[in-house]
N, C-alpha and C positions, 0 to 999 in steps of 0.2 A: 389511559389518556389517548385521545385521538387528535392528531395534528394533520390537517388535510386542506388542500386547495388554497394554500397561501403563496404569496409571491414576494420576492425580494428584488427590487429593481435598482439599477445603477447605471450611470452614464460614464463612469470612470474606470471601473474594473480594477480598483486598488486591491493590494494583497490581502488586507484584513477583511474585505467585504465578502459576504456570503450568508448562507443559511436561509434557504427558502422557507423551511419550516421552523427550524430552531437555530439560534446562534448562542453558543456556549462560550462566553467571553474569557479573556485572559485570567487564569488562576481559578476559574469556576469549576463546579462539579455538576454533572448531569447524569441522572439515573432514570432509565426508561424500563419499566417492568409491565408486562401484559399491555403493551401500547402499540399504536399504529401511527407511522409517519408516512403519509402517502399523497401523491399527486401535487406536490409542492414544486415551485420553480425558483431558481436563483439566477439572477443576472450575472453572477460570477461563479463562486465555488460553493460546493455543498448544497446540492439541491434539496435534500431532506434535512441534514444536520451539518453545521460547521462548528467544530470544537477547536478553539484557538490554542496558542501556546500555554503550557503549564496547566492544562485542563485534565480532568478525569471524566471519562465517559463510560457508563455501564449500560449495556443493552441486554435485557434478559426476557425471553419468551415474548419477543416483539417482532413486528414486521416493518421493514422500510421498503416501500415499493412505489414504482411509478413516478419517482421524482426526477427532475431534470436540472442540470447545472450548465450554464453557458460556457464554463471553463473546465474545472476539474471536480472530481468527486460527485458523480450523479446522485448517489445515495448519501454518502458521508464524506466529509473532508476532515481529517483528523491530524492535528499537530501536537497532541498530548498523548497521555496513556489511555488506552481503551480496552474494554473487555466485552466480548459478545458471546452469549450463551443461549443455546436453544432458540435461535432466532433465524429469520429469513430476510435476505436482502435481494429483491428481485425486480426486474423490469425498470431499472433506473438507467439514466443515460448522462454521459458527460459529452457535451456537443463539440467543444473545440479541442479538448486535450485528453487527459488520461483518467483512469479509475472510474469505470462505469458504476460499480457498487461502492468501492472505497478507494480513497486516495490517502495514503498514510505517510507522514514524515515526522521526524524528530522525537517521537515517543515510542512506546511499546504497545503493540496490539496483540491480543490473544483471542482467537476465534475457536470456539468449542461446540461441537454438536449443532452446527448451524449450516444453512444452505445459502449460497450465493449463485443465483441462477438468472439467465436471460437478461443480463445487463450488457450495455454497449458503450464503447468509448473509442477514441482514436487508438490508444494503446492501453493494455491492462484492462481487458473487458470487465473482469470481476474486481481485480485488486492491483493497485500499483504501490510498491514500496520504494520510497526514495529517501533514505537516510534514517529510517526507523527500524525497529525490530518487530518481526511478525512471526507468530506461532499459530499454525492452523492444525487442529486436532479433531479427528472423527467428524469431519465436515464434508460437504459436497459442493463442488464448483462445476456447474454444467450449463451448457447453452449460452455462455457468454461470448462476446465478440469484440475483437479489436479491428476496427474498420481499416485504418491506414498504417498503424504502427505494429508494435510487437506485443506478444503475450495475450492471446485470446482469453486465457484464464488469469494468469499472473504475470506481471511485468516487474522484475526485481532488478533495480539499477545497480546492484552490487555484484562483484565477482570475488570469489575466494580462491587463492592459490596456496596449496599446502606443500612445503618441503617435507618429503616423506622418506627420510632415512633415519628414523629415531635411534637405530642401533649405533650409528656413527655421529650422533648429535646433529644430524641433518647437514653434515659437511658437504660442500659443493663439489661433486665429481664432474668429470667432463660430460658424462651422459646426462647428469642433472642440469648442467648449464645449457646443453643442447635442447633439452625438454623445456626448460624455462624460456629460452628464446622463442621456441615454437609457440608456447602459451602466450607470451607477450604479443607476438604477431597476430594470433587469433583474437585476442582481446582488443588490440588496436583496430581491428577491422569490424568490431561490433559497436556501433554508435549508441546502442542502448545502455552499455556499461559506463557508469559515471565514476564509480569508486572501486578500487581493487584492494582487497585485504590480503596481505602476504603473511602467512603463519608457518610455524614449524610443528611437526607432529611430535608427540611425546613431551618431555620435560624441558627441552631446549629449543631455542629458535634456530640458530645456525652457528656451527663452530668455525665457519670460514671455508676457504678453499682447500680441497683435499688433493 
């Protein structure tokens, strides 16, 4: 399948609008195999593909290239679960905001044996993850650019802090409290972090103050 030179226009920029090439609606499934999605333009999100909530998207041995989104997700805007295998996402751009190649939220994304190259956005030149789960394996991210924001390759809006004294069930010593305060101060100064996950190493979260 080849999807090329299509345009989605809007004068409102509503959240649900997008998909210059393909719009995968709420609860739907999209499978692209040996396909090309190229040179499409969206007046809002998802220059090539917009997959809405509760969707499943599979991209295998395919190319998503040269697409443009006026807001987020130059190549793909993903709000559901998605899998990418042996594929290339290149030369896409998100004009106003983040995720030149991919903007991922709310679902799980797995990228395997794929290339994300030469994409451009304000932040997250290749990939922005904001609330989703992303696994990237045996893949290449190269030549991507974040023009004004963070993450030329990847912008991950989450930070994870681990209490690491499993031998004492992560009890809070004075040294650990000092380290935690320093960590909170650093995170507070990073405007790109939106969510902090606090976890304990081993089988216990925290036994309390030591």
